[in-house]
N, CA, C and O atoms as CSV, one atom per row, in Angstrom:
chain,resi,resn,atom,element,x,y,z
A,1,UNK,N,N,-8.841,28.706,-25.944
A,1,UNK,CA,C,-7.685,28.457,-26.797
A,1,UNK,C,C,-6.547,29.384,-26.384
A,1,UNK,O,O,-6.770,30.571,-26.143
A,2,UNK,N,N,-5.346,28.858,-26.303
A,2,UNK,CA,C,-4.181,29.637,-25.862
A,2,UNK,C,C,-3.678,30.545,-26.973
A,2,UNK,O,O,-3.793,30.248,-28.162
A,3,UNK,N,N,-3.111,31.674,-26.531
A,3,UNK,CA,C,-2.526,32.614,-27.489
A,3,UNK,C,C,-1.167,32.094,-27.938
A,3,UNK,O,O,-0.435,31.498,-27.148
A,4,UNK,N,N,-0.831,32.315,-29.193
A,4,UNK,CA,C,0.462,31.870,-29.703
A,4,UNK,C,C,1.355,33.062,-29.996
A,4,UNK,O,O,1.006,33.934,-30.792
A,5,UNK,N,N,2.501,33.091,-29.351
A,5,UNK,CA,C,3.499,34.108,-29.648
A,5,UNK,C,C,3.055,35.534,-29.380
A,5,UNK,O,O,3.631,36.467,-29.939
A,6,UNK,N,N,2.052,35.729,-28.544
A,6,UNK,CA,C,1.578,37.073,-28.238
A,6,UNK,C,C,2.487,37.672,-27.172
A,6,UNK,O,O,2.647,37.096,-26.096
A,7,UNK,N,N,3.085,38.831,-27.466
A,7,UNK,CA,C,3.987,39.432,-26.484
A,7,UNK,C,C,3.221,40.099,-25.342
A,7,UNK,O,O,2.102,40.580,-25.522
A,8,UNK,N,N,3.843,40.118,-24.171
A,8,UNK,CA,C,3.262,40.817,-23.031
A,8,UNK,C,C,3.407,42.322,-23.224
A,8,UNK,O,O,4.383,42.799,-23.803
A,9,UNK,N,N,2.433,43.046,-22.733
A,9,UNK,CA,C,2.499,44.508,-22.756
A,9,UNK,C,C,3.396,44.960,-21.604
A,9,UNK,O,O,3.677,44.166,-20.707
A,10,UNK,N,N,3.852,46.214,-21.604
A,10,UNK,CA,C,4.632,46.707,-20.463
A,10,UNK,C,C,3.898,46.538,-19.127
A,10,UNK,O,O,4.519,46.205,-18.118
A,11,UNK,N,N,2.590,46.765,-19.120
A,11,UNK,CA,C,1.815,46.599,-17.882
A,11,UNK,C,C,1.808,45.136,-17.437
A,11,UNK,O,O,1.906,44.853,-16.243
A,12,UNK,N,N,1.693,44.214,-18.379
A,12,UNK,CA,C,1.722,42.781,-18.044
A,12,UNK,C,C,3.093,42.376,-17.529
A,12,UNK,O,O,3.202,41.588,-16.590
A,13,UNK,N,N,4.150,42.921,-18.148
A,13,UNK,CA,C,5.507,42.598,-17.674
A,13,UNK,C,C,5.709,43.131,-16.261
A,13,UNK,O,O,6.311,42.457,-15.425
A,14,UNK,N,N,5.213,44.333,-15.987
A,14,UNK,CA,C,5.310,44.911,-14.639
A,14,UNK,C,C,4.559,44.033,-13.646
A,14,UNK,O,O,5.040,43.787,-12.539
A,15,UNK,N,N,3.386,43.565,-14.042
A,15,UNK,CA,C,2.591,42.699,-13.165
A,15,UNK,C,C,3.299,41.370,-12.897
A,15,UNK,O,O,3.122,40.783,-11.831
A,16,UNK,N,N,4.092,40.896,-13.845
A,16,UNK,CA,C,4.837,39.639,-13.674
A,16,UNK,C,C,5.999,39.800,-12.687
A,16,UNK,O,O,6.289,38.869,-11.935
A,17,UNK,N,N,6.659,40.939,-12.672
A,17,UNK,CA,C,7.818,41.105,-11.786
A,17,UNK,C,C,7.416,41.537,-10.373
A,17,UNK,O,O,8.182,41.326,-9.432
A,18,UNK,N,N,6.248,42.129,-10.206
A,18,UNK,CA,C,5.822,42.598,-8.879
A,18,UNK,C,C,5.848,41.490,-7.826
A,18,UNK,O,O,6.397,41.709,-6.746
A,19,UNK,N,N,5.271,40.296,-8.094
A,19,UNK,CA,C,5.323,39.237,-7.070
A,19,UNK,C,C,6.758,38.780,-6.765
A,19,UNK,O,O,7.053,38.380,-5.638
A,20,UNK,N,N,7.639,38.837,-7.754
A,20,UNK,CA,C,9.038,38.461,-7.524
A,20,UNK,C,C,9.666,39.443,-6.543
A,20,UNK,O,O,10.348,39.037,-5.602
A,21,UNK,N,N,9.435,40.730,-6.762
A,21,UNK,CA,C,9.988,41.763,-5.872
A,21,UNK,C,C,9.408,41.616,-4.467
A,21,UNK,O,O,10.135,41.726,-3.480
A,22,UNK,N,N,8.106,41.368,-4.373
A,22,UNK,CA,C,7.469,41.205,-3.062
A,22,UNK,C,C,8.034,40.001,-2.316
A,22,UNK,O,O,8.305,40.086,-1.118
A,23,UNK,N,N,8.215,38.878,-3.014
A,23,UNK,CA,C,8.733,37.667,-2.376
A,23,UNK,C,C,10.168,37.868,-1.908
A,23,UNK,O,O,10.553,37.397,-0.838
A,24,UNK,N,N,10.959,38.576,-2.720
A,24,UNK,CA,C,12.339,38.837,-2.317
A,24,UNK,C,C,12.365,39.687,-1.054
A,24,UNK,O,O,13.214,39.481,-0.188
A,25,UNK,N,N,11.447,40.638,-0.941
A,25,UNK,CA,C,11.339,41.447,0.274
A,25,UNK,C,C,10.989,40.596,1.481
A,25,UNK,O,O,11.560,40.773,2.557
A,26,UNK,N,N,10.046,39.667,1.307
A,26,UNK,CA,C,9.662,38.757,2.387
A,26,UNK,C,C,10.847,37.925,2.859
A,26,UNK,O,O,10.973,37.624,4.046
A,27,UNK,N,N,11.716,37.556,1.919
A,27,UNK,CA,C,12.882,36.723,2.243
A,27,UNK,C,C,14.071,37.543,2.748
A,27,UNK,O,O,15.119,36.988,3.077
A,28,UNK,N,N,13.903,38.853,2.807
A,28,UNK,CA,C,14.992,39.715,3.289
A,28,UNK,C,C,16.074,39.937,2.244
A,28,UNK,O,O,17.184,40.354,2.573
A,29,UNK,N,N,15.755,39.662,0.995
A,29,UNK,CA,C,16.718,39.881,-0.085
A,29,UNK,C,C,16.466,41.269,-0.670
A,29,UNK,O,O,15.513,41.488,-1.418
A,30,UNK,N,N,17.354,42.202,-0.305
A,30,UNK,CA,C,17.160,43.579,-0.726
A,30,UNK,C,C,18.407,44.113,-1.413
A,30,UNK,O,O,19.326,43.353,-1.718
A,31,UNK,N,N,18.440,45.405,-1.654
A,31,UNK,CA,C,19.525,46.004,-2.419
A,31,UNK,C,C,20.847,46.063,-1.643
A,31,UNK,O,O,21.839,46.583,-2.155
A,32,UNK,N,N,20.869,45.541,-0.430
A,32,UNK,CA,C,22.140,45.409,0.285
A,32,UNK,C,C,23.004,44.340,-0.394
A,32,UNK,O,O,24.222,44.313,-0.216
A,33,UNK,N,N,22.370,43.473,-1.163
A,33,UNK,CA,C,23.073,42.430,-1.915
A,33,UNK,C,C,23.271,42.891,-3.353
A,33,UNK,O,O,22.302,43.231,-4.032
A,34,UNK,N,N,24.487,42.905,-3.814
A,34,UNK,CA,C,24.804,43.327,-5.187
A,34,UNK,C,C,24.091,42.448,-6.214
A,34,UNK,O,O,23.707,42.924,-7.282
A,35,UNK,N,N,23.916,41.173,-5.893
A,35,UNK,CA,C,23.237,40.249,-6.799
A,35,UNK,C,C,21.769,40.641,-7.005
A,35,UNK,O,O,21.221,40.503,-8.098
A,36,UNK,N,N,21.151,41.131,-5.933
A,36,UNK,CA,C,19.760,41.571,-6.021
A,36,UNK,C,C,19.665,42.846,-6.857
A,36,UNK,O,O,18.724,43.019,-7.632
A,37,UNK,N,N,20.640,43.733,-6.698
A,37,UNK,CA,C,20.689,44.947,-7.519
A,37,UNK,C,C,20.782,44.562,-8.997
A,37,UNK,O,O,20.108,45.153,-9.840
A,38,UNK,N,N,21.615,43.575,-9.303
A,38,UNK,CA,C,21.759,43.112,-10.689
A,38,UNK,C,C,20.436,42.545,-11.214
A,38,UNK,O,O,20.051,42.809,-12.353
A,39,UNK,N,N,19.744,41.765,-10.377
A,39,UNK,CA,C,18.447,41.224,-10.787
A,39,UNK,C,C,17.452,42.354,-11.034
A,39,UNK,O,O,16.701,42.307,-12.008
A,40,UNK,N,N,17.434,43.358,-10.177
A,40,UNK,CA,C,16.525,44.502,-10.368
A,40,UNK,C,C,16.813,45.209,-11.687
A,40,UNK,O,O,15.890,45.644,-12.375
A,41,UNK,N,N,18.081,45.322,-12.038
A,41,UNK,CA,C,18.442,45.948,-13.325
A,41,UNK,C,C,17.899,45.120,-14.488
A,41,UNK,O,O,17.381,45.670,-15.460
A,42,UNK,N,N,18.021,43.797,-14.384
A,42,UNK,CA,C,17.497,42.922,-15.431
A,42,UNK,C,C,15.976,43.036,-15.531
A,42,UNK,O,O,15.419,43.061,-16.629
A,43,UNK,N,N,15.309,43.105,-14.373
A,43,UNK,CA,C,13.853,43.220,-14.384
A,43,UNK,C,C,13.419,44.568,-14.968
A,43,UNK,O,O,12.428,44.633,-15.695
A,44,UNK,N,N,14.143,45.631,-14.663
A,44,UNK,CA,C,13.821,46.945,-15.223
A,44,UNK,C,C,13.954,46.914,-16.746
A,44,UNK,O,O,13.094,47.432,-17.457
A,45,UNK,N,N,15.038,46.302,-17.246
A,45,UNK,CA,C,15.230,46.192,-18.694
A,45,UNK,C,C,14.095,45.372,-19.321
A,45,UNK,O,O,13.579,45.726,-20.381
A,46,UNK,N,N,13.716,44.289,-18.665
A,46,UNK,CA,C,12.625,43.439,-19.135
A,46,UNK,C,C,11.324,44.233,-19.251
A,46,UNK,O,O,10.636,44.151,-20.268
A,47,UNK,N,N,10.987,44.997,-18.220
A,47,UNK,CA,C,9.733,45.755,-18.215
A,47,UNK,C,C,9.777,46.877,-19.253
A,47,UNK,O,O,8.828,47.052,-20.017
A,48,UNK,N,N,10.865,47.629,-19.280
A,48,UNK,CA,C,10.928,48.808,-20.146
A,48,UNK,C,C,11.122,48.470,-21.620
A,48,UNK,O,O,10.499,49.089,-22.483
A,49,UNK,N,N,11.976,47.499,-21.916
A,49,UNK,CA,C,12.332,47.217,-23.304
A,49,UNK,C,C,11.636,45.993,-23.887
A,49,UNK,O,O,11.658,45.789,-25.101
A,50,UNK,N,N,11.023,45.184,-23.041
A,50,UNK,CA,C,10.328,44.006,-23.542
A,50,UNK,C,C,11.258,42.930,-24.055
A,50,UNK,O,O,10.901,42.156,-24.943
A,51,UNK,N,N,12.439,42.885,-23.500
A,51,UNK,CA,C,13.455,41.921,-23.927
A,51,UNK,C,C,13.374,40.667,-23.054
A,51,UNK,O,O,13.310,40.773,-21.830
A,52,UNK,N,N,13.377,39.481,-23.670
A,52,UNK,CA,C,13.394,38.222,-22.913
A,52,UNK,C,C,14.758,38.109,-22.234
A,52,UNK,O,O,15.796,38.295,-22.869
A,53,UNK,N,N,14.742,37.802,-20.932
A,53,UNK,CA,C,15.975,37.744,-20.159
A,53,UNK,C,C,16.084,36.381,-19.472
A,53,UNK,O,O,15.169,35.946,-18.774
A,54,UNK,N,N,17.217,35.723,-19.685
A,54,UNK,CA,C,17.537,34.496,-18.951
A,54,UNK,C,C,18.436,34.921,-17.791
A,54,UNK,O,O,19.503,35.498,-17.997
A,55,UNK,N,N,17.993,34.630,-16.580
A,55,UNK,CA,C,18.712,35.054,-15.376
A,55,UNK,C,C,19.619,33.931,-14.902
A,55,UNK,O,O,19.187,32.787,-14.762
A,56,UNK,N,N,20.884,34.267,-14.656
A,56,UNK,CA,C,21.861,33.325,-14.105
A,56,UNK,C,C,22.908,34.161,-13.378
A,56,UNK,O,O,23.952,34.493,-13.940
A,57,UNK,N,N,22.617,34.499,-12.118
A,57,UNK,CA,C,23.481,35.381,-11.336
A,57,UNK,C,C,24.039,34.595,-10.148
A,57,UNK,O,O,23.270,34.168,-9.287
A,58,UNK,N,N,25.356,34.394,-10.079
A,58,UNK,CA,C,25.940,33.742,-8.902
A,58,UNK,C,C,25.586,34.529,-7.640
A,58,UNK,O,O,25.655,35.758,-7.633
A,59,UNK,N,N,25.207,33.818,-6.569
A,59,UNK,CA,C,24.779,34.466,-5.327
A,59,UNK,C,C,25.410,33.731,-4.148
A,59,UNK,O,O,24.725,32.986,-3.447
A,60,UNK,N,N,26.716,33.934,-3.921
A,60,UNK,CA,C,27.435,33.215,-2.867
A,60,UNK,C,C,26.839,33.403,-1.469
A,60,UNK,O,O,26.881,32.478,-0.657
A,61,UNK,N,N,26.289,34.578,-1.177
A,61,UNK,CA,C,25.715,34.837,0.143
A,61,UNK,C,C,24.550,33.890,0.439
A,61,UNK,O,O,24.280,33.584,1.600
A,62,UNK,N,N,23.872,33.434,-0.589
A,62,UNK,CA,C,22.754,32.498,-0.422
A,62,UNK,C,C,23.188,31.056,-0.690
A,62,UNK,O,O,22.374,30.135,-0.630
A,63,UNK,N,N,24.453,30.871,-0.981
A,63,UNK,CA,C,24.960,29.528,-1.233
A,63,UNK,C,C,24.527,28.954,-2.567
A,63,UNK,O,O,24.365,27.741,-2.697
A,64,UNK,N,N,24.341,29.799,-3.544
A,64,UNK,CA,C,23.900,29.301,-4.843
A,64,UNK,C,C,23.884,30.396,-5.885
A,64,UNK,O,O,24.803,31.210,-5.970
A,65,UNK,N,N,22.812,30.404,-6.688
A,65,UNK,CA,C,22.690,31.417,-7.723
A,65,UNK,C,C,21.213,31.708,-7.977
A,65,UNK,O,O,20.343,30.881,-7.704
A,66,UNK,N,N,20.955,32.894,-8.502
A,66,UNK,CA,C,19.615,33.273,-8.930
A,66,UNK,C,C,19.453,32.818,-10.372
A,66,UNK,O,O,20.249,33.191,-11.233
A,67,UNK,N,N,18.441,32.024,-10.639
A,67,UNK,CA,C,18.186,31.559,-11.998
A,67,UNK,C,C,16.734,31.825,-12.349
A,67,UNK,O,O,15.888,31.981,-11.468
A,68,UNK,N,N,16.452,31.875,-13.644
A,68,UNK,CA,C,15.078,32.044,-14.062
A,68,UNK,C,C,14.960,32.626,-15.456
A,68,UNK,O,O,15.947,32.780,-16.175
A,69,UNK,N,N,13.727,32.944,-15.820
A,69,UNK,CA,C,13.426,33.508,-17.135
A,69,UNK,C,C,12.405,34.625,-16.953
A,69,UNK,O,O,11.394,34.464,-16.270
A,70,UNK,N,N,12.692,35.747,-17.574
A,70,UNK,CA,C,11.732,36.844,-17.674
A,70,UNK,C,C,11.257,36.805,-19.123
A,70,UNK,O,O,11.898,37.353,-20.020
A,71,UNK,N,N,10.128,36.151,-19.330
A,71,UNK,CA,C,9.655,35.841,-20.680
A,71,UNK,C,C,8.739,36.924,-21.229
A,71,UNK,O,O,7.930,37.500,-20.501
A,72,UNK,N,N,8.876,37.191,-22.512
A,72,UNK,CA,C,8.036,38.194,-23.157
A,72,UNK,C,C,6.752,37.596,-23.725
A,72,UNK,O,O,5.752,38.302,-23.851
A,73,UNK,N,N,6.761,36.328,-24.065
A,73,UNK,CA,C,5.578,35.680,-24.628
A,73,UNK,C,C,4.622,35.272,-23.514
A,73,UNK,O,O,5.051,34.786,-22.468
A,74,UNK,N,N,3.333,35.468,-23.741
A,74,UNK,CA,C,2.343,35.079,-22.737
A,74,UNK,C,C,2.277,33.564,-22.566
A,74,UNK,O,O,1.735,33.075,-21.575
A,75,UNK,N,N,2.824,32.822,-23.524
A,75,UNK,CA,C,2.813,31.356,-23.437
A,75,UNK,C,C,3.922,30.806,-22.540
A,75,UNK,O,O,3.880,29.639,-22.149
A,76,UNK,N,N,4.903,31.629,-22.215
A,76,UNK,CA,C,6.030,31.166,-21.401
A,76,UNK,C,C,5.933,31.753,-20.000
A,76,UNK,O,O,5.601,32.926,-19.833
A,77,UNK,N,N,6.218,30.944,-19.011
A,77,UNK,CA,C,6.133,31.367,-17.614
A,77,UNK,C,C,7.312,32.258,-17.234
A,77,UNK,O,O,8.440,32.036,-17.672
A,78,UNK,N,N,7.034,33.266,-16.415
A,78,UNK,CA,C,8.069,34.118,-15.829
A,78,UNK,C,C,8.380,33.527,-14.458
A,78,UNK,O,O,7.474,33.297,-13.657
A,79,UNK,N,N,9.675,33.280,-14.184
A,79,UNK,CA,C,10.037,32.682,-12.900
A,79,UNK,C,C,11.468,33.032,-12.513
A,79,UNK,O,O,12.325,33.260,-13.366
A,80,UNK,N,N,11.703,33.069,-11.206
A,80,UNK,CA,C,13.031,33.280,-10.627
A,80,UNK,C,C,13.112,32.364,-9.412
A,80,UNK,O,O,12.144,32.228,-8.663
A,81,UNK,N,N,14.270,31.736,-9.220
A,81,UNK,CA,C,14.461,30.921,-8.002
A,81,UNK,C,C,15.913,31.031,-7.560
A,81,UNK,O,O,16.794,31.413,-8.331
A,82,UNK,N,N,16.136,30.686,-6.300
A,82,UNK,CA,C,17.500,30.573,-5.779
A,82,UNK,C,C,17.843,29.097,-5.854
A,82,UNK,O,O,17.238,28.262,-5.181
A,83,UNK,N,N,18.828,28.795,-6.690
A,83,UNK,CA,C,19.263,27.420,-6.871
A,83,UNK,C,C,20.492,27.195,-6.001
A,83,UNK,O,O,21.509,27.867,-6.174
A,84,UNK,N,N,20.402,26.269,-5.082
A,84,UNK,CA,C,21.507,25.994,-4.156
A,84,UNK,C,C,22.634,25.245,-4.863
A,84,UNK,O,O,22.397,24.405,-5.731
A,85,UNK,N,N,23.870,25.574,-4.468
A,85,UNK,CA,C,25.030,24.828,-4.971
A,85,UNK,C,C,25.004,23.429,-4.383
A,85,UNK,O,O,24.554,23.219,-3.256
A,86,UNK,N,N,25.491,22.483,-5.158
A,86,UNK,CA,C,25.531,21.097,-4.666
A,86,UNK,C,C,26.899,20.731,-4.200
A,86,UNK,O,O,27.119,19.604,-3.753
């Protein structure tokens, strides 16, 4: 049975952002990009304060924007993607 409205612990939130950081490293997206610095700040706030964050950061260098959700509830998926401009 699924948990309802159970918040993630700080350790669980850290575990959720780790793969995002690793994937960004694989893609060569690092702190040389101001947009990535902004995302890291949002992820730090998410981990430390447990605040749900909706990500929508314009990213012209990648031809789009960073979008996603850093969710506090275990029932909601944590995700980030680069959405290309059309």
